[in-house]
N, C-alpha and C positions, 0 to 999 in steps of 0.2 A: 156590594159596591161595584159600580160599573167601571170599565177601564178609564173612561173620561173623568169620573169622580176621583179615581185613584191618582190620575195625573194631576188634577187640580189640587188634591190634598198634598201631593209631593211638592208642588210649586209653592204652596203656602207655608211649608215647614221653614223654621229658622235655618239660616245658611249652615250652621254647625251640624244640625241634624241631617241635612242633605249630604254634607261631607261624610258623615258617619255611615249613612245608608249606602252611598256609592262605594265607599272603601270596603265595607263588608261584602257587598255584591261581587267585588273583584277579588275577594279572598285575601285581602291584605290585613295584617295586624297593624296596630297603631305604630309599632316600632319600624316595621318595613316601610309603611307610608311616610313616617317621619324621616327616614333615611333618604327616601326618594325626593323629598322636597327640601332637604337640608335643614330640618328643624328637629327639636327634641320631641320625645314621646310625650312629655309633660305638656308641651305647647299644643300638640295635636289633641290631647285629651281635653284641655281647657277650651279649645275652639269647638270641639264636638259637644261639650256640655254647655256652651254659651257663656262661659266665664270670660273668655277672651273673644273680642270681635274680629271678624275677618272682613275688613272694609277697604283695604288698599288694593288697587287694581293689579299691580305687579304680582302680589301674593296670590290674589284670586286666580290670575292666569297660570301661575306656577302650580297651584293646587288642582285647577281644572285639567291641566296637561297631564299631571300624574294620574288623575282619575279617568282620563280619556274622554272628557266631555268638553263642550263649549263653555266659556265663562258664564254665558247667560243662563245656563242650566243651574249653576250654583247661585247666581244672584237672584233668580226667580222672577215671578210675573211682574212685580212692581217696577223693576228697573227696565223692563222691556217696553213699558208704556212710554215711549219717547216719540217726539215728532217725526223721527226718521221713518216710522211705520207709515204715517200718512204721506210723507214725501215719496216713499218707494211706490206706493199705490198710485200716486199722481203721476210719477214718471212713467209707469206702465201705461197709463191712459194716453200720455203724449206719444209713447212708442207706438201704440196702436193707431193713433191719429196719423203719424208719419207713414205708417204702412198702409193706410186706407186711401185708395185712390177713387173711391166711389163718389160720384157727384151727388150733393145733397138733393133731397126731393124738391126743395123749393116750394113747399106747400104754402108758406107764408110770404113767398116772394124773396128773391135774393136781397141781401143787405146792400144799401147804397154805398158808394165810395165814401161819402161823408160820414155815414154811420160807422163804417169799418175804420175809417181814420180816427174817429173818436174812441172807439173800443181799443184800437192798437195803442193810442195815446195813454189810455188807462193801464194797459199791460206794461208799457215802458215805464210809466210812473211806479207801478208795483215793483218792477225790477230795480229801479233806482233807490227805492226805499227798502229793498231786500225783503219784500213780502213774497217769498219764493213759492209758498204753498198756494197763495192766491193766484199768482201768475200761472203756475202749473195747471191749476183748475180751469183757467181761462183758455189755455192754449188749444185744446182739442177742437172746441167750437170755432175759435179764431182761424185755425188752420183750414178747417172745412169751408168756412165762409169765404175766406180770401182766395182759396183755390177755385171756388165756384165763381167768384167775381172776376177771376183772371182767365175765364174760359169764354171765347177762344183766347189763347195766349197772344200777347202782343199789345194789349191795352196798357199804355204807359202808367197811368195813375194806379191801376189795379196791380200791375207788376211791382211797382214800388211798395205797395202795401204788403204784398206777399213776401218780398225780400225782407221787410222790416219784421214780419212775424217769424220767419225762419231765423232771422238774426237773433232776436231776443230769446227764442227757444234754444238755439245753440249756446248762447251765453249762459243761461241758467243751467243747462245740462252739463256744461264744463264744470261749473261750480259744484254740482252735486255728484261729481265723480263718474260721469257718463260720457267720456270723451269720444267714443266711437259713435254713439247716437248723436252727439253734438256735431261731429264731423258730417254725418249724414244730413242733418238739418242745414249746416253751412254750405255743403255741396249743392243742396237743392236751391239755396239762395243764389249761389253763383250761376246755376243754370237759368234760374228765373231772371237774373240780371241781364242776360243776353247781350253782354258786351257794352251796355250803357255805362259810361264812366262813373257816374255817381252811384248808381245801383251796385255796380261791381265793387266799388270801394266800400260801400256799406256791408256787402256780403263778405268781403275779404277780412274784415275785423274778426268776426267769430271764427272764420276758417283758420286764421293764424292762431287764434287762441286754442282751438281744438287740436290743431297739429302740434302745437307746443305741448299741450297736455298729453299727447300721444308720444312725446319724445322725438318728434320730427322737427327739430329746430331749424335745419337748413330749408326744409320745405316751407315752414312757417314764415321764415324771413323772405323767401322768394315770393310767396303769395302776397305778403304785405307790400313789399317794395314794387312789385309788378303793378299792383292796383293803384299805387301813388302816381305813376307816370301819366296815365290818361287824364288826371285832374289838371294837367298843364300848369304846373307851378313854376314856369320859366321866369328868370329874373326880369324880363321885359314886361311881364304881365302881373298885375296885382290881383291876386285871387280874392274872392269874397270870403268873409269870416267863416261861413259854413264849410266851404271847400278847404280852407286852411286848417280848420279844426279837424276835419275828417282826415286830411293828409297827415296832420300831426299825430293823431291817434294811431294811424297805420305805421308811421315811422317809429313811434314808441313801441308798438307791438313787435316790429321788426328788430328793434334794439334788444328787447327782452329775449327774443328768439336767438339773436346772435350771441347773447350771453350764455345761453344754454349750450352753445357750441364752443364756448371759450374764445370767440373771435373778438378780441378787444379792439382791433382796428375798426371793424365794422360797427361796433358799439359806439365808439367815439364819433364816427361820421354820422350815424343815424340819430343819436341823441342830440348832436350839434344842430342838425337840420330841424329836428322837432323843436328844440329850444328856440331857434330862430323864428319859426312859424308862430310859436306861442307868444313870444315877446313882440313880434312885429305886427301880427294880424289879429290875434284873438285875446290879447291881454285884457281888453275891456269888453269883450263879447262873451256872453254866457250861452254856450250851446247846450243841448240836452245832455251831453255826456260830461259837461263840466271841464272840457279840455282847457288847459292854460299852463303857465310856467310851473305851477305847483305839481301838476300831473307829471311833467317831465322830471322834476326833482324827486318825486316819490319813486318813479321808475328807476332813476339813477341809484337810489338806495337799494332797491331789490337787485339791480344789475350788479352792484358792488358785492352783495352777498353771494350771488351766483358765481361771481368770478373769484370768490374766496377771501375777499377783503371785508370781514365782518365788522371791524372797527370803523372803517369808512362807511359801511352800510348804516350802522347805528347813528353815526354823526350826521349823515345826510338825512336820515329819517327824522332825527330830533329837530334839525333845522327846518325841514319842510313842514312838519306838523306843528311847529311853534308859531307859524305865521298866520296872518288874517285870512288867507285864502283856504286854509285847511278846513275850517268849519263850513265853508260854502260848498264843498264837494258833496256829491250824493252820499247818503248813508251807506249804500252798498260798497262804494269805492273806498270809503274810509275804513270800514270794518274789514274789507278784504285785504287792504294793505296791512293793517295791524296783524292780521293772521299770518300773512306772508312774511312779514319782517320778524315774526317770532322765531323763525329758523335762525336768523343771525344772533339773536339773544341766546338761543339754546347752544349754538356752536361756540359762543364765547363763555358758556358756563354760567350765564346770568339768568338763572331760573326764576328769580323774583321778577325781573323785568319781563320775561316771557309770560309769566302768569298775569302781570298787570296789563300787558298788551291784550291778552285774551279777554280779560274782564272788561276792559274798555270797549273792545269790539262787541262784546255781548250787550253792553249798555247802548251802544249806537245802533246795532242791527242784530238782534238775537238770532235770527234765522241763519245768518252767516256762520255763527259758531255752532249752532245746534244741528245744522244740516250738512255742512261741508266736511268731507272726509279729511281735508287738510287741517281743519281746526281741531277735529277729534284726535288726529295724530299728534298735533302739537301739544294739546292738553294731556294726552297720555304720556308724552315725554316729560312734561313738567311733573306729573304725578310720580313717575319712575325715579325722579331725581332725589326724592327724599321727602321730609316733612314739608307740607304746603300750608299756606295761610288758609284760614277757615273759609274765606269767600271763594277761593279757588276750588277747595274741596266741595263746597256747596254747588258750584257750577258743574263740576264733574258728576256729582250725584244727580243733578237735574237732567243731564243728558245721557245718564245711564252708564257712565264710565266707572263710577264707584258708588258704594251704598253702605250706609251705616245701619247695622242690624239692631 
């Protein structure tokens, strides 16, 4: 039998047999191993013989740690077949595209601005529907084509297209736990914006998100608030709904960043300004980001959680999601909010509500739950809390966090 075949055979073994093999290789008796994991020798014997199943993530992690292996080694090949594998490969392709400055050969001629605008529209639609893998696969070609169209730099329509591509790239990378790469894409967007107020504001949104993900709350707040000023939202001037919506998004991002710093005064000022714009200028206007009063209300719920008031967070969340505006938001936004608010449920010890939020998010936009590290962490916390409903356990099994043998 070849080494590869032996490895394949090992991965196909029942989990109990794998535990027994690894234990023996490390020279541990069943009693010694049982003492290390805080279980009885009888329990270990039943697991190894397949009489008792080992299907709870916390126990799998404990056993794996005692054996000195990763949990995936115990769980085996089946649970490793998750969408995360495809997402990881797609992220690497985006990383290579961001690192590649070569001009495309242009054998078929450069794409027209109209064609690129249409393709970027598809990419943004994929993002709003949380089709993250589809978007990731589009990005390398879009990055190359829009960079080509923007040469020589300075063409306003082409520059706007490139800012939009960098923006959506940065936003999806933040979601997938790649904040440093997201910051790079957002920084490229800021450079491409070249001081134009609207392009700069568009680029500042993912820049603030990436900085916040990197734990740089003050910098995120400064980036967002600085980008608002050139939009000229002075009291004597009534902005158009597009500018008002963009300013409102930036102010909301700034408020979320302020909450990470514990700056309650800044939070009140920024959310107040965002709410004013939402109610005054964009309440009946639907921009592509879906900005409006409900977006501010949802942000206030997350801000309350970050400031430590989880009861208020859940109250605000329930109020905002119970209105007519909630179903009109993009699927990505709704699912992302449900994942983020799960932390408030967990901190309150309401694991049932946390599980329900994750299940609802999975129904709305499965990729949000199955690809985002934040969702996997929240689901892991629910699993650790104790017995979970069957549908929560099935979701965990589907994304590789638990497995019934």
